[in-house]
C-alpha positions in Angstrom: 99.6 77.5 117.8 101.3 80.9 117.9 100.3 84.4 117.1 102.0 85.8 113.9 104.1 89.0 114.0 101.3 90.7 112.0 98.7 89.4 114.5 100.8 90.8 117.4 101.0 94.2 115.7 97.2 94.3 115.2 96.5 93.3 118.8 98.6 96.2 120.0 96.4 98.5 118.1 93.1 96.9 119.2 90.9 98.8 121.7 91.0 97.8 125.3 87.9 96.1 126.9 85.0 98.4 127.6 85.3 98.7 131.4 85.6 101.3 134.1 83.6 103.7 136.2 81.5 105.2 133.4 80.5 101.9 131.7 79.6 100.5 135.2 77.5 103.6 136.0 75.7 103.4 132.6 74.9 99.8 133.0 73.1 100.5 136.2 70.8 103.1 134.6 67.3 102.3 133.5 66.4 102.2 129.8 64.2 105.4 129.9 67.1 107.4 131.3 69.6 105.9 128.8 67.2 106.7 125.9 66.8 110.3 127.1 70.6 110.6 127.5 71.1 109.4 124.0 68.7 111.9 122.6 70.2 114.7 124.6 73.8 113.8 123.5 72.5 113.8 119.9 71.3 117.3 120.4 74.7 118.3 121.9 76.6 116.8 119.0 74.4 118.7 116.6 75.0 122.0 118.4 78.8 121.3 118.4 78.5 120.5 114.6 80.7 117.4 115.2 81.4 115.2 112.3 83.5 112.0 111.8 86.6 114.0 111.2 86.2 115.5 114.7 85.7 112.2 116.5 89.3 112.1 117.8 89.6 115.9 118.5 89.4 116.9 122.2 86.3 119.2 122.8 88.6 122.0 123.9 90.1 122.1 120.4 86.8 122.3 118.5 
């Protein structure tokens, strides 16, 4: 079995595995802290008036 050319192109565009310092730190936090963080980040996003079109824009450019 071999990967097709189209499959190879799609794989190159696929996101990398979710790993690193931040995910490791988040996985060590308790559920209450994570829930509070999610709520606080939601508030921050609302203040920034971020939308789906801004998802790939660096914060410095908003």
